[in-house]
All heavy atoms as a GROMACS GRO file, in nm:
protein
  606
    1ALA      N    1   0.084  -0.119   0.000
    1ALA     CA    2   0.000   0.000   0.000
    1ALA      C    3   0.088   0.125   0.000
    1ALA      O    4   0.204   0.121   0.042
    1ALA     CB    5  -0.092  -0.001   0.121
    2ASP      N    6   0.033   0.233  -0.046
    2ASP     CA    7   0.109   0.358  -0.055
    2ASP      C    8   0.153   0.409   0.082
    2ASP      O    9   0.260   0.467   0.095
    2ASP     CB   10   0.026   0.465  -0.125
    2ASP     CG   11   0.004   0.431  -0.272
    2ASP    OD1   12   0.090   0.360  -0.329
    2ASP    OD2   13  -0.097   0.475  -0.329
    3ILE      N   14   0.070   0.390   0.185
    3ILE     CA   15   0.103   0.440   0.318
    3ILE      C   16   0.228   0.372   0.371
    3ILE      O   17   0.310   0.432   0.438
    3ILE     CB   18  -0.015   0.426   0.417
    3ILE    CG1   19   0.017   0.495   0.550
    3ILE    CG2   20  -0.046   0.282   0.445
    3ILE    CD1   21  -0.033   0.633   0.556
    4ILE      N   22   0.245   0.245   0.338
    4ILE     CA   23   0.364   0.172   0.381
    4ILE      C   24   0.488   0.232   0.313
    4ILE      O   25   0.590   0.253   0.378
    4ILE     CB   26   0.353   0.022   0.345
    4ILE    CG1   27   0.234  -0.039   0.416
    4ILE    CG2   28   0.481  -0.051   0.376
    4ILE    CD1   29   0.261  -0.106   0.546
    5ALA      N   30   0.478   0.261   0.184
    5ALA     CA   31   0.591   0.320   0.112
    5ALA      C   32   0.627   0.456   0.171
    5ALA      O   33   0.745   0.488   0.188
    5ALA     CB   34   0.557   0.333  -0.036
    6VAL      N   35   0.527   0.535   0.204
    6VAL     CA   36   0.551   0.667   0.264
    6VAL      C   37   0.617   0.650   0.400
    6VAL      O   38   0.714   0.717   0.432
    6VAL     CB   39   0.419   0.747   0.277
    6VAL    CG1   40   0.439   0.871   0.361
    6VAL    CG2   41   0.367   0.783   0.140
    7ALA      N   42   0.563   0.560   0.481
    7ALA     CA   43   0.617   0.539   0.616
    7ALA      C   44   0.761   0.490   0.611
    7ALA      O   45   0.845   0.534   0.689
    7ALA     CB   46   0.529   0.440   0.693
    8LEU      N   47   0.790   0.401   0.519
    8LEU     CA   48   0.925   0.347   0.510
    8LEU      C   49   1.024   0.449   0.453
    8LEU      O   50   1.144   0.440   0.478
    8LEU     CB   51   0.926   0.219   0.427
    8LEU     CG   52   0.852   0.102   0.490
    8LEU    CD1   53   0.850  -0.017   0.396
    8LEU    CD2   54   0.910   0.064   0.625
    9ALA      N   55   0.973   0.547   0.379
    9ALA     CA   56   1.060   0.652   0.324
    9ALA      C   57   1.102   0.751   0.431
    9ALA      O   58   1.204   0.818   0.418
    9ALA     CB   59   0.989   0.724   0.210
   10ILE      N   60   1.024   0.760   0.537
   10ILE     CA   61   1.056   0.852   0.647
   10ILE      C   62   1.172   0.793   0.727
   10ILE      O   63   1.176   0.673   0.754
   10ILE     CB   64   0.934   0.872   0.739
   10ILE    CG1   65   0.819   0.936   0.661
   10ILE    CG2   66   0.970   0.957   0.860
   10ILE    CD1   67   0.690   0.943   0.739
   11ARG      N   68   1.266   0.874   0.765
   11ARG     CA   69   1.379   0.826   0.844
   11ARG      C   70   1.329   0.769   0.976
   11ARG      O   71   1.214   0.783   1.012
   11ARG     CB   72   1.474   0.943   0.870
   11ARG     CG   73   1.541   0.989   0.741
   11ARG     CD   74   1.641   1.098   0.765
   11ARG     NE   75   1.728   1.059   0.875
   11ARG     CZ   76   1.784   1.146   0.959
   11ARG    NH1   77   1.762   1.273   0.946
   11ARG    NH2   78   1.862   1.105   1.055
   12GLN      N   79   1.419   0.707   1.047
   12GLN     CA   80   1.386   0.647   1.176
   12GLN      C   81   1.332   0.755   1.271
   12GLN      O   82   1.409   0.826   1.333
   12GLN     CB   83   1.509   0.580   1.238
   12GLN     CG   84   1.571   0.474   1.153
   12GLN     CD   85   1.489   0.346   1.147
   12GLN    OE1   86   1.402   0.322   1.228
   12GLN    NE2   87   1.516   0.263   1.048
   13SER      N   88   1.203   0.766   1.280
   13SER     CA   89   1.143   0.869   1.365
   13SER      C   90   1.011   0.818   1.420
   13SER      O   91   0.955   0.722   1.369
   13SER     CB   92   1.120   0.997   1.285
   13SER     OG   93   1.011   0.980   1.198
   14PRO      N   94   0.958   0.884   1.522
   14PRO     CA   95   0.828   0.843   1.576
   14PRO      C   96   0.718   0.848   1.471
   14PRO      O   97   0.626   0.764   1.474
   14PRO     CB   98   0.803   0.945   1.687
   14PRO     CG   99   0.938   0.989   1.729
   14PRO     CD  100   1.020   0.988   1.604
   15CYS      N  101   0.726   0.940   1.375
   15CYS     CA  102   0.622   0.948   1.271
   15CYS      C  103   0.617   0.821   1.189
   15CYS      O  104   0.509   0.773   1.153
   15CYS     CB  105   0.647   1.068   1.179
   15CYS     SG  106   0.621   1.226   1.259
   16ARG      N  107   0.732   0.765   1.160
   16ARG     CA  108   0.738   0.640   1.083
   16ARG      C  109   0.666   0.529   1.158
   16ARG      O  110   0.583   0.457   1.103
   16ARG     CB  111   0.884   0.602   1.059
   16ARG     CG  112   0.898   0.470   0.988
   16ARG     CD  113   1.044   0.429   0.977
   16ARG     NE  114   1.056   0.306   0.903
   16ARG     CZ  115   1.162   0.270   0.834
   16ARG    NH1  116   1.266   0.349   0.829
   16ARG    NH2  117   1.164   0.156   0.772
   17TRP      N  118   0.698   0.514   1.285
   17TRP     CA  119   0.638   0.406   1.365
   17TRP      C  120   0.489   0.430   1.384
   17TRP      O  121   0.411   0.334   1.381
   17TRP     CB  122   0.711   0.394   1.498
   17TRP     CG  123   0.860   0.386   1.482
   17TRP    CD1  124   0.953   0.469   1.538
   17TRP    CD2  125   0.935   0.295   1.401
   17TRP    NE1  126   1.079   0.434   1.498
   17TRP    CE2  127   1.072   0.327   1.413
   17TRP    CE3  128   0.899   0.189   1.317
   17TRP    CZ2  129   1.172   0.257   1.347
   17TRP    CZ3  130   1.000   0.120   1.252
   17TRP    CH2  131   1.134   0.153   1.267
   18MET      N  132   0.449   0.554   1.403
   18MET     CA  133   0.307   0.584   1.420
   18MET      C  134   0.227   0.550   1.295
   18MET      O  135   0.119   0.491   1.303
   18MET     CB  136   0.288   0.731   1.459
   18MET     CG  137   0.336   0.762   1.599
   18MET     SD  138   0.342   0.937   1.637
   18MET     CE  139   0.170   0.979   1.636
   19LEU      N  140   0.279   0.585   1.178
   19LEU     CA  141   0.210   0.552   1.053
   19LEU      C  142   0.197   0.401   1.034
   19LEU      O  143   0.092   0.351   0.992
   19LEU     CB  144   0.283   0.613   0.934
   19LEU     CG  145   0.261   0.760   0.908
   19LEU    CD1  146   0.357   0.811   0.802
   19LEU    CD2  147   0.118   0.785   0.865
   20LEU      N  148   0.303   0.329   1.063
   20LEU     CA  149   0.300   0.183   1.048
   20LEU      C  150   0.199   0.119   1.143
   20LEU      O  151   0.120   0.034   1.103
   20LEU     CB  152   0.439   0.124   1.069
   20LEU     CG  153   0.537   0.147   0.954
   20LEU    CD1  154   0.676   0.102   0.993
   20LEU    CD2  155   0.491   0.077   0.829
   21VAL      N  156   0.200   0.159   1.270
   21VAL     CA  157   0.106   0.103   1.367
   21VAL      C  158  -0.037   0.139   1.328
   21VAL      O  159  -0.128   0.055   1.334
   21VAL     CB  160   0.138   0.150   1.510
   21VAL    CG1  161   0.027   0.113   1.607
   21VAL    CG2  162   0.269   0.091   1.557
   22GLN      N  163  -0.058   0.261   1.286
   22GLN     CA  164  -0.191   0.305   1.243
   22GLN      C  165  -0.243   0.217   1.129
   22GLN      O  166  -0.357   0.172   1.132
   22GLN     CB  167  -0.187   0.451   1.200
   22GLN     CG  168  -0.322   0.504   1.158
   22GLN     CD  169  -0.314   0.650   1.114
   22GLN    OE1  170  -0.215   0.718   1.134
   22GLN    NE2  171  -0.421   0.698   1.054
   23PHE      N  172  -0.158   0.191   1.031
   23PHE     CA  173  -0.198   0.109   0.917
   23PHE      C  174  -0.222  -0.036   0.958
   23PHE      O  175  -0.323  -0.096   0.923
   23PHE     CB  176  -0.092   0.116   0.808
   23PHE     CG  177  -0.120   0.025   0.691
   23PHE    CD1  178  -0.216   0.059   0.598
   23PHE    CD2  179  -0.053  -0.094   0.677
   23PHE    CE1  180  -0.244  -0.025   0.492
   23PHE    CE2  181  -0.078  -0.178   0.570
   23PHE     CZ  182  -0.175  -0.144   0.478
   24LEU      N  183  -0.130  -0.093   1.034
   24LEU     CA  184  -0.137  -0.234   1.070
   24LEU      C  185  -0.255  -0.266   1.162
   24LEU      O  186  -0.311  -0.375   1.157
   24LEU     CB  187  -0.007  -0.279   1.136
   24LEU     CG  188   0.116  -0.282   1.045
   24LEU    CD1  189   0.243  -0.302   1.127
   24LEU    CD2  190   0.100  -0.389   0.938
   25ALA      N  191  -0.294  -0.171   1.247
   25ALA     CA  192  -0.401  -0.195   1.343
   25ALA      C  193  -0.535  -0.134   1.301
   25ALA      O  194  -0.635  -0.153   1.369
   25ALA     CB  195  -0.362  -0.140   1.480
   26GLY      N  196  -0.538  -0.060   1.191
   26GLY     CA  197  -0.663   0.001   1.148
   26GLY      C  198  -0.710   0.110   1.242
   26GLY      O  199  -0.829   0.125   1.267
   27MET      N  200  -0.615   0.185   1.292
   27MET     CA  201  -0.646   0.291   1.388
   27MET      C  202  -0.669   0.424   1.318
   27MET      O  203  -0.625   0.445   1.207
   27MET     CB  204  -0.530   0.308   1.487
   27MET     CG  205  -0.497   0.186   1.566
   27MET     SD  206  -0.345   0.206   1.663
   27MET     CE  207  -0.403   0.312   1.793
   28ARG      N  208  -0.736   0.514   1.390
   28ARG     CA  209  -0.746   0.652   1.344
   28ARG      C  210  -0.622   0.727   1.392
   28ARG      O  211  -0.559   0.688   1.490
   28ARG     CB  212  -0.872   0.716   1.402
   28ARG     CG  213  -0.999   0.648   1.354
   28ARG     CD  214  -1.123   0.714   1.416
   28ARG     NE  215  -1.242   0.649   1.367
   28ARG     CZ  216  -1.313   0.560   1.438
   28ARG    NH1  217  -1.276   0.529   1.560
   28ARG    NH2  218  -1.422   0.505   1.387
   29SER      N  219  -0.589   0.835   1.325
   29SER     CA  220  -0.467   0.909   1.360
   29SER      C  221  -0.471   0.960   1.503
   29SER      O  222  -0.370   0.959   1.573
   29SER     CB  223  -0.443   1.023   1.262
   29SER     OG  224  -0.551   1.113   1.263
   30GLY      N  225  -0.585   1.007   1.548
   30GLY     CA  226  -0.598   1.056   1.685
   30GLY      C  227  -0.577   0.946   1.788
   30GLY      O  228  -0.525   0.971   1.896
   31GLU      N  229  -0.618   0.825   1.753
   31GLU     CA  230  -0.602   0.713   1.845
   31GLU      C  231  -0.456   0.674   1.862
   31GLU      O  232  -0.411   0.648   1.973
   31GLU     CB  233  -0.683   0.593   1.795
   31GLU     CG  234  -0.832   0.617   1.799
   31GLU     CD  235  -0.913   0.515   1.724
   31GLU    OE1  236  -0.858   0.446   1.636
   31GLU    OE2  237  -1.033   0.505   1.752
   32VAL      N  238  -0.382   0.674   1.752
   32VAL     CA  239  -0.241   0.638   1.764
   32VAL      C  240  -0.163   0.747   1.837
   32VAL      O  241  -0.068   0.718   1.910
   32VAL     CB  242  -0.179   0.605   1.625
   32VAL    CG1  243  -0.154   0.728   1.543
   32VAL    CG2  244  -0.053   0.524   1.639
   33ARG      N  245  -0.205   0.871   1.824
   33ARG     CA  246  -0.137   0.981   1.894
   33ARG      C  247  -0.163   0.978   2.044
   33ARG      O  248  -0.077   1.016   2.123
   33ARG     CB  249  -0.180   1.116   1.837
   33ARG     CG  250  -0.121   1.145   1.701
   33ARG     CD  251  -0.139   1.289   1.659
   33ARG     NE  252  -0.271   1.343   1.685
   33ARG     CZ  253  -0.371   1.349   1.596
   33ARG    NH1  254  -0.352   1.303   1.474
   33ARG    NH2  255  -0.486   1.401   1.628
   34GLN      N  256  -0.282   0.934   2.085
   34GLN     CA  257  -0.316   0.935   2.228
   34GLN      C  258  -0.279   0.805   2.299
   34GLN      O  259  -0.286   0.797   2.422
   34GLN     CB  260  -0.464   0.963   2.249
   34GLN     CG  261  -0.555   0.845   2.218
   34GLN     CD  262  -0.701   0.874   2.242
   34GLN    OE1  263  -0.740   0.989   2.261
   34GLN    NE2  264  -0.782   0.771   2.243
   35MET      N  265  -0.238   0.702   2.225
   35MET     CA  266  -0.210   0.572   2.284
   35MET      C  267  -0.094   0.579   2.382
   35MET      O  268   0.010   0.640   2.354
   35MET     CB  269  -0.178   0.472   2.171
   35MET     CG  270  -0.162   0.331   2.219
   35MET     SD  271  -0.159   0.209   2.085
   35MET     CE  272  -0.027   0.269   1.982
   36ARG      N  273  -0.114   0.520   2.500
   36ARG     CA  274  -0.011   0.514   2.604
   36ARG      C  275   0.009   0.368   2.643
   36ARG      O  276  -0.083   0.288   2.640
   36ARG     CB  277  -0.054   0.593   2.728
   36ARG     CG  278  -0.088   0.739   2.702
   36ARG     CD  279   0.038   0.821   2.675
   36ARG     NE  280   0.007   0.959   2.648
   36ARG     CZ  281  -0.002   1.012   2.528
   36ARG    NH1  282   0.016   0.938   2.420
   36ARG    NH2  283  -0.027   1.139   2.510
   37TRP      N  284   0.132   0.335   2.682
   37TRP     CA  285   0.161   0.198   2.722
   37TRP      C  286   0.068   0.149   2.832
   37TRP      O  287   0.029   0.032   2.834
   37TRP     CB  288   0.306   0.185   2.768
   37TRP     CG  289   0.404   0.177   2.656
   37TRP    CD1  290   0.495   0.272   2.621
   37TRP    CD2  291   0.420   0.070   2.563
   37TRP    NE1  292   0.567   0.230   2.511
   37TRP    CE2  293   0.523   0.106   2.474
   37TRP    CE3  294   0.358  -0.053   2.546
   37TRP    CZ2  295   0.565   0.024   2.371
   37TRP    CZ3  296   0.400  -0.135   2.443
   37TRP    CH2  297   0.503  -0.096   2.357
   38SER      N  298   0.034   0.238   2.925
   38SER     CA  299  -0.051   0.198   3.038
   38SER      C  300  -0.193   0.160   2.996
   38SER      O  301  -0.264   0.095   3.072
   38SER     CB  302  -0.056   0.311   3.141
   38SER     OG  303  -0.111   0.428   3.083
   39GLU      N  304  -0.233   0.198   2.875
   39GLU     CA  305  -0.369   0.168   2.828
   39GLU      C  306  -0.375   0.044   2.739
   39GLU      O  307  -0.480   0.008   2.690
   39GLU     CB  308  -0.423   0.288   2.750
   39GLU     CG  309  -0.434   0.414   2.832
   39GLU     CD  310  -0.474   0.533   2.747
   39GLU    OE1  311  -0.431   0.541   2.631
   39GLU    OE2  312  -0.548   0.618   2.799
   40ILE      N  313  -0.262  -0.021   2.717
   40ILE     CA  314  -0.257  -0.138   2.630
   40ILE      C  315  -0.255  -0.264   2.716
   40ILE      O  316  -0.168  -0.280   2.802
   40ILE     CB  317  -0.134  -0.136   2.538
   40ILE    CG1  318  -0.135  -0.011   2.451
   40ILE    CG2  319  -0.128  -0.261   2.452
   40ILE    CD1  320  -0.008   0.009   2.370
   41ASP      N  321  -0.352  -0.352   2.692
   41ASP     CA  322  -0.355  -0.481   2.761
   41ASP      C  323  -0.260  -0.574   2.688
   41ASP      O  324  -0.287  -0.619   2.578
   41ASP     CB  325  -0.497  -0.538   2.760
   41ASP     CG  326  -0.507  -0.676   2.823
   41ASP    OD1  327  -0.406  -0.725   2.880
   41ASP    OD2  328  -0.615  -0.737   2.814
   42ARG      N  329  -0.145  -0.600   2.751
   42ARG     CA  330  -0.042  -0.684   2.689
   42ARG      C  331  -0.038  -0.824   2.749
   42ARG      O  332   0.060  -0.894   2.737
   42ARG     CB  333   0.094  -0.617   2.704
   42ARG     CG  334   0.103  -0.487   2.625
   42ARG     CD  335   0.230  -0.414   2.652
   42ARG     NE  336   0.219  -0.356   2.786
   42ARG     CZ  337   0.312  -0.281   2.843
   42ARG    NH1  338   0.423  -0.258   2.781
   42ARG    NH2  339   0.294  -0.232   2.963
   43SER      N  340  -0.148  -0.866   2.811
   43SER     CA  341  -0.152  -0.997   2.874
   43SER      C  342  -0.156  -1.111   2.772
   43SER      O  343  -0.127  -1.225   2.804
   43SER     CB  344  -0.274  -1.008   2.966
   43SER     OG  345  -0.394  -1.006   2.890
   44GLY      N  346  -0.196  -1.079   2.648
   44GLY     CA  347  -0.204  -1.182   2.545
   44GLY      C  348  -0.330  -1.265   2.554
   44GLY      O  349  -0.342  -1.369   2.490
   45ALA      N  350  -0.427  -1.220   2.635
   45ALA     CA  351  -0.552  -1.294   2.652
   45ALA      C  352  -0.632  -1.302   2.523
   45ALA      O  353  -0.718  -1.390   2.508
   45ALA     CB  354  -0.635  -1.230   2.762
   46ALA      N  355  -0.606  -1.213   2.429
   46ALA     CA  356  -0.679  -1.212   2.302
   46ALA      C  357  -0.601  -1.289   2.196
   46ALA      O  358  -0.574  -1.240   2.087
   46ALA     CB  359  -0.704  -1.068   2.257
   47GLY      N  360  -0.566  -1.413   2.227
   47GLY     CA  361  -0.494  -1.496   2.131
   47GLY      C  362  -0.354  -1.449   2.101
   47GLY      O  363  -0.306  -1.461   1.988
   48GLY      N  364  -0.287  -1.394   2.200
   48GLY     CA  365  -0.151  -1.344   2.180
   48GLY      C  366  -0.145  -1.201   2.132
   48GLY      O  367  -0.038  -1.143   2.123
   49CYS      N  368  -0.259  -1.144   2.100
   49CYS     CA  369  -0.264  -1.004   2.054
   49CYS      C  370  -0.279  -0.911   2.173
   49CYS      O  371  -0.332  -0.948   2.277
   49CYS     CB  372  -0.381  -0.985   1.958
   49CYS     SG  373  -0.364  -1.075   1.805
   50TRP      N  374  -0.231  -0.790   2.156
   50TRP     CA  375  -0.251  -0.686   2.255
   50TRP      C  376  -0.380  -0.611   2.221
   50TRP      O  377  -0.421  -0.606   2.105
   50TRP     CB  378  -0.136  -0.587   2.254
   50TRP     CG  379  -0.004  -0.646   2.294
   50TRP    CD1  380   0.020  -0.768   2.350
   50TRP    CD2  381   0.124  -0.583   2.279
   50TRP    NE1  382   0.155  -0.784   2.372
   50TRP    CE2  383   0.221  -0.673   2.330
   50TRP    CE3  384   0.166  -0.462   2.228
   50TRP    CZ2  385   0.356  -0.643   2.330
   50TRP    CZ3  386   0.300  -0.432   2.229
   50TRP    CH2  387   0.394  -0.521   2.280
   51VAL      N  388  -0.443  -0.553   2.322
   51VAL     CA  389  -0.569  -0.482   2.301
   51VAL      C  390  -0.558  -0.341   2.358
   51VAL      O  391  -0.515  -0.321   2.471
   51VAL     CB  392  -0.686  -0.558   2.369
   51VAL    CG1  393  -0.816  -0.482   2.351
   51VAL    CG2  394  -0.698  -0.698   2.312
   52PHE      N  395  -0.598  -0.245   2.276
   52PHE     CA  396  -0.600  -0.104   2.317
   52PHE      C  397  -0.744  -0.056   2.314
   52PHE      O  398  -0.812  -0.069   2.213
   52PHE     CB  399  -0.513  -0.021   2.222
   52PHE     CG  400  -0.525   0.127   2.241
   52PHE    CD1  401  -0.505   0.186   2.365
   52PHE    CD2  402  -0.555   0.209   2.134
   52PHE    CE1  403  -0.516   0.324   2.381
   52PHE    CE2  404  -0.565   0.346   2.149
   52PHE     CZ  405  -0.546   0.404   2.273
   53ARG      N  406  -0.791  -0.005   2.427
   53ARG     CA  407  -0.926   0.050   2.438
   53ARG      C  408  -0.913   0.198   2.474
   53ARG      O  409  -0.898   0.233   2.590
   53ARG     CB  410  -1.005  -0.024   2.546
   53ARG     CG  411  -1.037  -0.166   2.512
   53ARG     CD  412  -1.115  -0.235   2.626
   53ARG     NE  413  -1.152  -0.369   2.590
   53ARG     CZ  414  -1.076  -0.477   2.605
   53ARG    NH1  415  -0.956  -0.464   2.656
   53ARG    NH2  416  -1.120  -0.595   2.570
   54PRO      N  417  -0.918   0.286   2.373
   54PRO     CA  418  -0.902   0.429   2.403
   54PRO      C  419  -1.018   0.482   2.486
   54PRO      O  420  -1.134   0.447   2.464
   54PRO     CB  421  -0.899   0.494   2.265
   54PRO     CG  422  -0.959   0.396   2.172
   54PRO     CD  423  -0.938   0.260   2.231
   55ALA      N  424  -0.985   0.564   2.585
   55ALA     CA  425  -1.088   0.623   2.671
   55ALA      C  426  -1.175   0.719   2.592
   55ALA      O  427  -1.297   0.724   2.611
   55ALA     CB  428  -1.022   0.694   2.788
   56ARG      N  429  -1.113   0.795   2.502
   56ARG     CA  430  -1.187   0.889   2.418
   56ARG      C  431  -1.161   0.855   2.273
   56ARG      O  432  -1.048   0.832   2.233
   56ARG     CB  433  -1.140   1.032   2.446
   56ARG     CG  434  -1.171   1.074   2.589
   56ARG     CD  435  -1.168   1.221   2.602
   56ARG     NE  436  -1.249   1.276   2.493
   56ARG     CZ  437  -1.268   1.404   2.471
   56ARG    NH1  438  -1.213   1.491   2.550
   56ARG    NH2  439  -1.341   1.447   2.372
   57HIS      N  440  -1.268   0.852   2.197
   57HIS     CA  441  -1.257   0.826   2.054
   57HIS      C  442  -1.377   0.886   1.984
   57HIS      O  443  -1.462   0.948   2.047
   57HIS     CB  444  -1.245   0.675   2.026
   57HIS     CG  445  -1.359   0.595   2.081
   57HIS    ND1  446  -1.474   0.574   2.011
   57HIS    CD2  447  -1.374   0.533   2.199
   57HIS    CE1  448  -1.556   0.501   2.085
   57HIS    NE2  449  -1.498   0.476   2.199
   58LYS      N  450  -1.386   0.866   1.855
   58LYS     CA  451  -1.486   0.930   1.770
   58LYS      C  452  -1.631   0.908   1.818
   58LYS      O  453  -1.714   0.998   1.807
   58LYS     CB  454  -1.469   0.875   1.628
   58LYS     CG  455  -1.556   0.938   1.524
   58LYS     CD  456  -1.519   0.881   1.388
   58LYS     CE  457  -1.604   0.938   1.279
   58LYS     NZ  458  -1.563   0.886   1.148
   59LEU      N  459  -1.661   0.791   1.870
   59LEU     CA  460  -1.799   0.759   1.911
   59LEU      C  461  -1.816   0.743   2.061
   59LEU      O  462  -1.917   0.693   2.107
   59LEU     CB  463  -1.845   0.632   1.839
   59LEU     CG  464  -1.846   0.641   1.686
   59LEU    CD1  465  -1.880   0.505   1.626
   59LEU    CD2  466  -1.943   0.745   1.638
   60SER      N  467  -1.718   0.785   2.140
   60SER     CA  468  -1.727   0.767   2.284
   60SER      C  469  -1.844   0.843   2.346
   60SER      O  470  -1.903   0.798   2.443
   60SER     CB  471  -1.596   0.807   2.353
   60SER     OG  472  -1.566   0.941   2.329
   61HIS      N  473  -1.882   0.956   2.286
   61HIS     CA  474  -1.994   1.033   2.340
   61HIS      C  475  -2.127   0.959   2.324
   61HIS      O  476  -2.225   0.991   2.390
   61HIS     CB  477  -2.000   1.171   2.275
   61HIS     CG  478  -2.040   1.169   2.130
   61HIS    ND1  479  -1.950   1.132   2.032
   61HIS    CD2  480  -2.158   1.195   2.069
   61HIS    CE1  481  -2.013   1.137   1.914
   61HIS    NE2  482  -2.138   1.175   1.934
   62LEU      N  483  -2.131   0.857   2.240
   62LEU     CA  484  -2.252   0.776   2.221
   62LEU      C  485  -2.249   0.649   2.306
   62LEU      O  486  -2.343   0.570   2.303
   62LEU     CB  487  -2.267   0.736   2.073
   62LEU     CG  488  -2.285   0.851   1.975
   62LEU    CD1  489  -2.286   0.799   1.832
   62LEU    CD2  490  -2.414   0.927   2.005
   63GLY      N  491  -2.142   0.629   2.381
   63GLY     CA  492  -2.129   0.513   2.466
   63GLY      C  493  -2.087   0.386   2.392
   63GLY      O  494  -2.100   0.276   2.444
   64ILE      N  495  -2.038   0.402   2.271
   64ILE     CA  496  -1.996   0.288   2.191
   64ILE      C  497  -1.847   0.262   2.220
   64ILE      O  498  -1.764   0.350   2.200
   64ILE     CB  499  -2.018   0.315   2.041
   64ILE    CG1  500  -2.166   0.337   2.014
   64ILE    CG2  501  -1.963   0.200   1.957
   64ILE    CD1  502  -2.198   0.383   1.874
   65PRO      N  503  -1.814   0.141   2.267
   65PRO     CA  504  -1.674   0.113   2.297
   65PRO      C  505  -1.591   0.095   2.171
   65PRO      O  506  -1.643   0.058   2.066
   65PRO     CB  507  -1.680  -0.018   2.376
   65PRO     CG  508  -1.806  -0.083   2.331
   65PRO     CD  509  -1.902   0.029   2.297
   66ARG      N  510  -1.463   0.121   2.182
   66ARG     CA  511  -1.371   0.103   2.070
   66ARG      C  512  -1.261   0.009   2.117
   66ARG      O  513  -1.195   0.034   2.219
   66ARG     CB  514  -1.312   0.237   2.029
   66ARG     CG  515  -1.203   0.230   1.925
   66ARG     CD  516  -1.259   0.243   1.784
   66ARG     NE  517  -1.151   0.271   1.690
   66ARG     CZ  518  -1.122   0.192   1.588
   66ARG    NH1  519  -1.192   0.084   1.566
   66ARG    NH2  520  -1.023   0.223   1.507
   67VAL      N  521  -1.244  -0.100   2.048
   67VAL     CA  522  -1.141  -0.198   2.080
   67VAL      C  523  -1.049  -0.212   1.960
   67VAL      O  524  -1.094  -0.241   1.850
   67VAL     CB  525  -1.204  -0.336   2.116
   67VAL    CG1  526  -1.096  -0.438   2.143
   67VAL    CG2  527  -1.298  -0.323   2.233
   68ILE      N  528  -0.922  -0.189   1.982
   68ILE     CA  529  -0.823  -0.198   1.874
   68ILE      C  530  -0.729  -0.313   1.907
   68ILE      O  531  -0.666  -0.314   2.013
   68ILE     CB  532  -0.745  -0.067   1.861
   68ILE    CG1  533  -0.842   0.047   1.828
   68ILE    CG2  534  -0.636  -0.080   1.756
   68ILE    CD1  535  -0.784   0.184   1.842
   69VAL      N  536  -0.724  -0.410   1.818
   69VAL     CA  537  -0.638  -0.526   1.837
   69VAL      C  538  -0.504  -0.500   1.770
   69VAL      O  539  -0.498  -0.464   1.653
   69VAL     CB  540  -0.704  -0.653   1.779
   69VAL    CG1  541  -0.614  -0.773   1.795
   69VAL    CG2  542  -0.839  -0.678   1.845
   70LEU      N  543  -0.398  -0.519   1.845
   70LEU     CA  544  -0.263  -0.500   1.796
   70LEU      C  545  -0.200  -0.637   1.777
   70LEU      O  546  -0.163  -0.703   1.875
   70LEU     CB  547  -0.181  -0.415   1.894
   70LEU     CG  548  -0.239  -0.277   1.925
   70LEU    CD1  549  -0.172  -0.217   2.046
   70LEU    CD2  550  -0.225  -0.187   1.805
   71GLY      N  551  -0.191  -0.680   1.654
   71GLY     CA  552  -0.136  -0.811   1.622
   71GLY      C  553   0.015  -0.813   1.630
   71GLY      O  554   0.080  -0.716   1.666
   72PRO      N  555   0.075  -0.927   1.592
   72PRO     CA  556   0.220  -0.944   1.604
   72PRO      C  557   0.301  -0.840   1.527
   72PRO      O  558   0.405  -0.795   1.574
   72PRO     CB  559   0.245  -1.084   1.546
   72PRO     CG  560   0.112  -1.153   1.552
   72PRO     CD  561   0.008  -1.047   1.546
   73ARG      N  562   0.256  -0.800   1.409
   73ARG     CA  563   0.332  -0.702   1.330
   73ARG      C  564   0.328  -0.565   1.396
   73ARG      O  565   0.431  -0.495   1.402
   73ARG     CB  566   0.279  -0.697   1.187
   73ARG     CG  567   0.310  -0.826   1.111
   73ARG     CD  568   0.245  -0.833   0.977
   73ARG     NE  569   0.297  -0.730   0.887
   73ARG     CZ  570   0.241  -0.697   0.772
   73ARG    NH1  571   0.132  -0.759   0.731
   73ARG    NH2  572   0.294  -0.605   0.697
   74ALA      N  573   0.212  -0.524   1.446
   74ALA     CA  574   0.202  -0.396   1.516
   74ALA      C  575   0.283  -0.401   1.646
   74ALA      O  576   0.347  -0.303   1.684
   74ALA     CB  577   0.056  -0.362   1.545
   75GLN      N  578   0.280  -0.514   1.714
   75GLN     CA  579   0.358  -0.530   1.837
   75GLN      C  580   0.507  -0.515   1.808
   75GLN      O  581   0.579  -0.451   1.886
   75GLN     CB  582   0.332  -0.668   1.899
   75GLN     CG  583   0.194  -0.685   1.954
   75GLN     CD  584   0.168  -0.828   2.000
   75GLN    OE1  585   0.260  -0.901   2.034
   75GLN    NE2  586   0.043  -0.869   2.002
   76ALA      N  587   0.552  -0.572   1.698
   76ALA     CA  588   0.694  -0.563   1.662
   76ALA      C  589   0.735  -0.418   1.637
   76ALA      O  590   0.845  -0.376   1.673
   76ALA     CB  591   0.722  -0.648   1.539
   77VAL      N  592   0.647  -0.340   1.577
   77VAL     CA  593   0.676  -0.199   1.552
   77VAL      C  594   0.683  -0.123   1.682
   77VAL      O  595   0.771  -0.041   1.705
   77VAL     CB  596   0.571  -0.135   1.458
   77VAL    CG1  597   0.591   0.014   1.447
   77VAL    CG2  598   0.576  -0.200   1.321
   78LEU      N  599   0.587  -0.151   1.771
   78LEU     CA  600   0.586  -0.083   1.901
   78LEU      C  601   0.705  -0.124   1.985
   78LEU      O  602   0.760  -0.048   2.058
   78LEU     CB  603   0.455  -0.113   1.977
   78LEU     CG  604   0.330  -0.052   1.916
   78LEU    CD1  605   0.206  -0.106   1.983
   78LEU    CD2  606   0.334   0.099   1.927
   0.00000   0.00000   0.00000
């Protein structure tokens, strides 16, 4: 995909890693910017995947939860 080519063209920087994680996990840009280690469930209870549940997101005002699964490739980037 084009986003991967753009991300890989960027030098070793946080922007590169953020773009890759955003693409691999299907996240919104605001979600990847607000993500903190303390908010990621790294227990592996979801089949070895990590789970990120942002406190605030696009639909949080409607009471709709958002669950973002971070698979092995996203974990490797993080």
